[in-house]
C-alpha positions as CSV (number, residue, x, y, z in Angstrom):
1,M,14.3,-8.8,-20.8
2,E,11.5,-11.0,-22.0
3,R,8.4,-11.0,-20.6
4,S,8.1,-14.4,-19.4
5,L,11.1,-13.7,-17.3
6,D,9.5,-10.4,-15.7
7,L,6.1,-12.1,-14.6
8,E,8.3,-15.1,-13.2
9,R,10.3,-12.6,-11.0
10,R,7.1,-10.7,-10.2
11,R,5.4,-13.9,-8.7
12,L,8.5,-14.2,-6.7
13,L,8.2,-11.0,-5.2
14,Q,4.4,-11.2,-4.8
15,T,4.0,-14.2,-2.9
16,T,5.6,-15.1,0.5
17,A,4.4,-18.2,2.4
18,G,5.5,-19.3,5.9
19,A,6.5,-17.4,9.0
20,L,6.0,-13.7,8.6
21,A,7.9,-12.2,11.1
22,V,7.8,-8.7,9.3
23,G,4.2,-7.8,10.3
24,A,5.4,-6.6,13.7
25,A,8.4,-4.9,12.5
26,G,7.1,-3.0,9.5
27,C,5.0,-0.4,11.2
28,A,5.7,1.8,14.2
29,D,3.3,2.9,16.9
30,L,4.4,6.6,16.5
31,G,2.1,7.5,19.5
32,G,1.2,11.2,20.4
33,D,-1.8,12.8,18.3
34,D,-2.6,10.7,15.6
35,S,-6.0,12.4,14.8
36,H,-6.7,13.0,10.8
37,P,-9.5,14.5,9.6
38,Q,-10.1,12.5,6.7
39,L,-9.5,9.4,8.5
40,E,-12.0,10.4,11.2
41,E,-14.6,11.2,8.4
42,L,-14.0,7.6,7.1
43,D,-16.3,4.6,8.0
44,V,-13.7,1.8,7.3
45,A,-16.3,-0.6,8.0
46,A,-18.5,0.5,5.3
47,L,-15.5,0.5,3.2
48,Q,-15.0,-3.3,4.1
49,E,-18.6,-3.9,2.9
50,T,-18.0,-2.0,-0.4
51,V,-14.9,-4.4,-0.9
52,A,-16.6,-7.7,0.2
53,E,-19.7,-6.5,-2.7
54,Q,-17.1,-6.0,-5.4
55,S,-14.8,-8.7,-4.8
56,E,-13.7,-10.9,-7.5
57,A,-11.2,-13.0,-5.5
58,S,-10.6,-16.8,-6.6
59,D,-11.4,-19.5,-4.0
60,G,-8.8,-19.6,-1.1
61,A,-8.4,-15.8,-1.4
62,V,-10.2,-12.7,-0.4
63,T,-9.9,-9.1,-1.5
64,L,-7.9,-6.5,0.6
65,G,-8.9,-2.9,-0.3
66,V,-5.7,-0.5,0.4
67,G,-6.6,3.1,0.4
68,F,-4.5,6.6,1.4
69,A,-6.0,9.2,3.3
70,D,-3.6,12.0,1.8
71,D,-6.5,14.7,0.9
72,N,-4.6,17.1,3.3
73,L,-1.5,17.4,1.3
74,P,-0.9,18.2,-2.4
75,I,0.0,14.7,-3.1
76,T,-1.4,11.7,-4.8
77,S,-0.6,8.4,-3.5
78,E,-1.1,5.3,-6.0
79,L,0.2,1.7,-6.2
80,Y,1.6,0.4,-9.4
81,E,3.5,-3.1,-10.3
82,P,7.3,-2.6,-9.0
83,N,10.1,-3.4,-11.1
84,P,10.6,-7.0,-10.9
85,E,14.4,-6.4,-9.8
86,A,13.5,-4.0,-7.0
87,D,13.9,-4.9,-3.5
88,I,11.2,-4.4,-0.7
89,S,12.0,-0.8,1.1
90,D,14.0,0.7,-2.1
91,T,13.1,4.3,-2.2
92,E,13.5,7.1,-4.6
93,Q,12.8,10.4,-5.5
94,Y,12.9,11.5,-9.2
95,D,12.3,15.1,-10.8
96,T,9.8,13.7,-13.0
97,Q,6.1,12.6,-12.9
98,E,6.5,10.6,-16.1
99,L,6.4,7.1,-14.7
100,D,8.0,5.7,-17.9
101,D,11.2,7.6,-16.6
102,V,10.7,5.9,-13.0
103,D,12.8,2.8,-12.7
104,L,11.2,1.3,-9.6
105,V,8.1,1.0,-11.6
106,A,7.4,-1.9,-13.9
107,D,7.7,-1.5,-17.8
108,P,5.3,-1.0,-18.9
109,V,3.7,0.8,-16.2
110,E,0.8,-0.9,-15.0
111,E,-1.5,0.8,-12.0
112,L,-2.9,-1.9,-9.6
113,P,-7.0,-2.3,-9.9
114,T,-9.1,-0.2,-8.2
115,I,-12.6,-0.6,-6.1
116,D,-15.2,2.2,-6.6
117,A,-15.6,3.5,-3.3
118,D,-17.2,7.1,-2.9
119,E,-15.3,8.5,-0.2
120,I,-11.8,7.3,-1.3
121,T,-9.7,5.3,-3.9
122,L,-9.3,1.6,-2.6
123,Y,-6.4,-0.8,-4.5
124,A,-7.9,-4.1,-5.0
125,L,-5.3,-7.0,-4.0
126,E,-6.3,-10.7,-4.2
127,L,-4.8,-12.4,-1.3
128,A,-4.9,-16.0,0.5
129,P,-3.6,-16.3,4.1
130,G,0.0,-16.5,4.3
131,E,0.5,-14.4,1.3
132,T,2.0,-10.9,0.6
133,R,1.9,-8.6,-2.5
134,T,4.9,-6.3,-3.4
135,M,4.1,-2.8,-5.0
136,A,5.4,0.3,-5.9
137,L,4.2,3.0,-3.9
138,V,4.0,6.3,-5.8
139,V,3.5,9.5,-4.4
140,R,3.5,12.5,-7.0
141,S,3.5,16.0,-5.6
142,D,2.6,19.7,-7.0
143,E,5.0,21.2,-4.6
144,D,7.9,20.1,-1.9
145,V,6.2,18.6,0.7
146,G,7.5,16.4,3.6
147,F,5.0,13.5,4.7
148,D,4.9,10.5,6.9
149,A,2.5,7.6,7.4
150,H,0.9,6.1,10.5
151,Q,-0.3,2.9,11.1
152,P,-3.4,2.1,8.9
153,E,-6.9,1.4,10.3
154,G,-8.3,-1.9,9.1
155,E,-11.5,-3.6,9.0
156,P,-11.7,-6.7,10.1
157,Y,-8.0,-7.0,10.3
158,D,-5.0,-4.5,11.4
159,L,-1.4,-4.6,12.2
160,D,-2.2,-6.3,15.8
161,D,-4.5,-9.2,14.0
162,G,-4.2,-10.3,10.7
163,L,-2.0,-7.5,8.5
164,V,1.4,-8.0,7.6
165,L,3.0,-4.5,6.4
166,N,6.5,-4.0,5.3
167,C,6.9,-1.2,5.4
168,Y,5.7,2.4,5.0
169,C,4.2,3.4,8.2
170,I,7.5,4.0,10.0
171,D,8.9,6.8,12.1
172,E,10.2,8.6,9.4
173,V,9.7,11.7,7.1
174,W,9.8,11.5,3.4
175,N,10.3,14.0,0.9
176,A,8.2,14.4,-2.5
177,P,9.9,17.1,-4.5
178,A,7.8,19.6,-6.4
179,E,6.5,18.6,-9.8
180,G,8.2,15.1,-9.0
181,T,7.6,11.6,-7.7
182,W,8.7,9.7,-4.7
183,V,8.5,5.9,-4.7
184,R,9.0,3.4,-2.2
185,V,8.7,-0.7,-2.7
186,I,6.4,-1.9,-0.3
187,E,4.6,-5.2,0.7
188,V,1.2,-5.7,2.0
189,G,0.1,-9.2,3.0
190,L,-2.2,-11.2,5.6
191,E,-0.8,-13.5,8.3
192,E,-1.0,-17.1,7.8
193,D,-3.1,-18.3,10.8
194,I,-6.3,-16.5,9.8
195,E,-9.6,-18.4,10.6
196,D,-12.4,-17.7,8.1
197,P,-10.7,-15.6,6.0
198,E,-13.1,-12.2,4.5
199,S,-12.6,-9.5,2.4
200,A,-10.8,-6.4,4.2
201,A,-10.4,-2.6,4.0
202,M,-7.3,-0.5,5.6
203,V,-6.5,3.1,5.2
204,Y,-3.2,4.7,5.8
205,G,-3.4,8.1,7.5
206,V,-1.0,10.4,5.6
207,F,0.4,13.1,7.6
208,E,2.4,16.2,7.0
209,G,5.8,15.4,8.1
210,E,8.0,17.3,10.5
211,E,11.9,16.8,10.7
């Protein structure tokens, strides 16, 4: 497939304008004890300031820094360009950690740019209000582990005000195989009616899952 066609399809996946109702359905409020040691230690407002300082967004857009609080588990959570033919919510497990062999990740493999934050890795997404970005969430694990993700903490936007998420933080336990890879195609964006948009940060709390 020619590279120009890949880019065209990727743009179609990355940008959605108009009504973004998926924001309300993309994350469930799991309730119960949502305490997370790493999240409790993070200053999300300070992370937002870091994002704003390092933002290189073009006119009409802002930078959204996306992070994953997963230090409590033997996993790494990373964001890559998705296979342009993949659909949002496509999910697969693989018995390899070589991403060249993972078909939900684009070929060639391209990790999304990151922001230099001391406490946590933040992936930098350039977004305008009403725009969404499709990504391959890649979780690699040293051992077989179940996990889930709760509604992320965000500043100044959250799921109830400004963020569109579709969909990772839902009431479901995922499994990453030992020495393998779990991948899900997700979507993150900003609602269309944001006034005076500004750079933002959001961090998912990743928990050990229980069946």
